[in-house]
C-alpha positions, 0 to 999 in steps of 0.5 A: 270604139263601136256604138252600143245599139238598143235592140229596138233600134231600126224596128218600127213597132205597130207601122206597116211596110206601106207606109214606111216604104215611102221615104222622101228626099225633099219636103216637096217631094214628099207633099206633092205625092200626096197631091196626086194620090189625094187631090180632094183630101182635106189637108188644113182645117183653121176654124171653118176654113178647109184646104184640100191637097190640090187646093194647098198646092195651087195656093203655095204655088202662087206664093212661092211665085210671089215670092220669086217675082219680089226678088227672094232668090233661093237661099235667102231666109224668110222669117216667119213671126205668126201664130198657127195661123192659116197663113202660116202653114201656106207661107212655110210650104210656099217659102220652101217651094221658092227654094228659100229657107224658113226661120221661125221666130217665137211668138213670145219674144220681145223686139231685142230677140227679134231683132237678134234672129233677123239680124244673125239669119240675114232674113231678107223677108219678114212675114207676121201678123200686126199685134205681133209686129209691134214688137219690131216696129221700126227695126227695119232700118237697122236690118239692111238685109230686110228688103220686104216685109208682109203682114196679115190682115186686111188692115192698111199698112204703113211704112212699106210694109205690104198686104200678105194678100199680095202673095195670094193674088190672081194672075198669071205665074210668071216666075218658075220654080226652082228645082230643090235637091235634098241637101238644100237648107230648108229650115232655121229653128232658133233654140236657147242654149247655154250661150247668151243668144240662141243658136240657129239649128239648120235642118235640110230637105232631106233632113226635115222630110226624114222625119215623117218616117219616123213619125209614122212609127208613132202612128202619124199616117194618112188615117190621122186628123192631127190636131197642132196645139204646140207652135209651129215655130218649134219642131214639135210643131212644125216638123214632127206635126205639120211637115210630117202630117203633109208628107203622110197623107194626113189632115192637119188642124190648127188651133190658134187659141191655145186654152185647154177648153179650145183643144178639147172643143177642137177635138170633139168638132173635127174629130182629132185622132192624134196630138202631141203637147208638153206637159203642161198642156196635157196637165190642163187638158186633163183637168178641164175634161176632168171639170167640164168633159166634151167628147174626145172619143175620136182621140186615139193617139196621145203623145208628150214630151219636151220635158218630163211626162211624170207617171203622175200625169200620165195616170191623172190624163188616162183617168180624165181622157180615157186615152194613154199618153205616151212619153217620146224624146228629141230635140231641136236637132234632130225629133224624134229620137225615142218613143213609148208605144201603145201595148209596149211602154214603160211608164216613166221612161223617154222610151226605145230608139226610133227606126234608124236613130243609133244611140249611145250613152256616154260618159265625161271621156267619151267612153260608152257607159255599161248598161244601167249607168248614166251617159250623155245621149249621143245620137247618130240619125237621118233626121239630126240637123245639119249644124249651126247657123254660121257657127262652125265652132258650135257645130264642131263641139256639138258632133264629134267624130259624126255623134251629136252630143245632146247634153241630156243623160239618160240610162238604158235598162236590160230591156232597151228602154231609155230613161231620162236622168237630167241635163248637162248643160245649164238650160232651163226648160220651162214648159218645154221651152228653153231658157238661157240663163245667161240670156236672162243674167244679162237683161238683169245686168242691165239694171243700175241696181244689179251688182251679180246675178245669176240664174237657175231652174227651180223644180216645180211640179207643174212647169217642170222647172221655173225661172230663179234669180239670185242677185247681189245689189250695189252697195247703197242701192235698193231693189224689189222683186216687183221693181226687177220684173217690171224692169225685165218685161219689155225687154224678153219674153214673159216665159223667161222673166224670173218667178222668183227672186232671191238677194244675197249680198254676194254670189257663190264663185268657184275657184276661177271666179267664175259664178258657181251656178251648181251650187245654186241649182242644188240649194234649189233641188234641196230646197225641193227636197229632191237632195 
C-alpha cells in the first residue's frame, strides 16, 4: 500500500539552497569541510576556553592517533561517561576519526545500569570523570572486553586507570587514521524501551551526518552560536546539536552546569542565538527570566521537544523571553522528524515533516488511517537508525517493510500538521527522559517485602509524567514509601525512582494473569481529570 505523504515532506522552509546542497556522507567528511572553509572560526566554547575549527581538528586527530596506538581498533566501542565538558566534545570526534564506535552513558545512571551498557556493548575503552567513575569503580574485573580506562582531571589515577591527558600528549603521530565508510557504525545510543534493559540504537556515519541538513531546516547553520543544554549522551545534545553544529559551520557553546540562571547568563555572555530544550527546561527558563531578567536578545531560535510543549508553556515562554518556542518531534532512532517553523507554526502540533522524512499513520492492522484519524507514526528517513545493537529480533519488530514503527500515536490535519496523541508503548517520559516500567519494577521486586509491583506514569503539569509504583506487600511484612525509595536509591538513577507509591492488597491482572498496567494508567488519568 502506498504511503500517505504530507504535502510538506521534501520541502525545507526558510533555509537556503546553498546550505542544503552540501550533504556529507560521513561525520568526518562534513567536519573537515568546515576546517578548510573556516579554520579560524570558533568551533567549541566552554567557559573561558575556546577552540577554533583548526585547533579542534588538530586535537581530535591527536586523540584518534593515541587511541589507535593504545590498541583500540576501528569498530571497537568507546564508552563516554562525562558531563558536557570539552573532553567529551574532543573525545567524540577523536573516537569517530579513529573509526571506533561512540557509546554515550547517561550521567545519571547507577552502577548496575552502567555495567549493563559496558557489558552489552563490549566496550573496549571507558572515558569518564572522577565523580562519575565512582559509580562503576571495581567493575573492570567483571568486564573482560574493557582494556583501557581514562579519567579527566589532574589528580593521580589508581588501579590502572589513565589520565585523559595522555590522549592529548604532544609528540609525533605514529598511527595513521583509517578510511571511514558511510555505512560504518558511528554510535550506539542506549535508550529505555518496554523491556527491562535499554536497547542500543545504532547510527552509521551517514545517518548521523544526514541529521545536519535536516537541522539546517530548523535554522541551525553557520550563522548560529548554539548553546547545548541537553545532555550530549542523548540524541538531542549529541546528534541534533553537537554533531550537526560542526557539520554546519556553527559555533558550539558547552554548559556543564545546567540550571536556569546559568543558561540565561550563558546566552547573554556568548550571545547565543540557538538552543533546543526539553519542556521542563523551557518552563524553568521562563520562570527564571521573569524573576531575574538577563539580556537574551541574541536568542533567535528556541526549539522544544522530547515531550509535549503545551500551548500554555509556549505562551509563558514568549511572555518571559520575548521569543517564540517551536515544537519539534523525533526519537533516538531518528531525529528530527517533524518541526514547526517560524512564520508557519501550529501551536500545540508537532509540525510538519523535515525534508526526506516520509511519514505514515497506521492502524493496528497496518493500514493507513484516514486524514484526521489517529494512527501509529511510522517513518522512512535517511537519518533513521540502522538497527538495535546485537538485537535482531527487536530490530525486525521495529523496522517492518522498510518502515520504522515509533510506537507513538498522532493524527494529521488537513494542512499537513501532525498532532501527538499518546504512545502505544508503556514507556514513561519524565522531563524528556525515557523510563522503562519493567526496569524499575525489577528493582522494586528485589525488596524482600514486595510481592507484586507495577510502575506507570502519572500525568504531571511540569514533568509531563512522573513515576508511580503500585505495590502489594508480602503477608506479614511491612513497608513504607520512604523505606522503598531508600532501597531504590543506590540501584537506579534518581529520576527513575517512584515519586509516589500506592499500596494495594493485590494488583489488577488480565485474563492470562499478566499485570494490567492499562487499568492502572487509566486510574492515574482519571485521578488527573483526563478521562
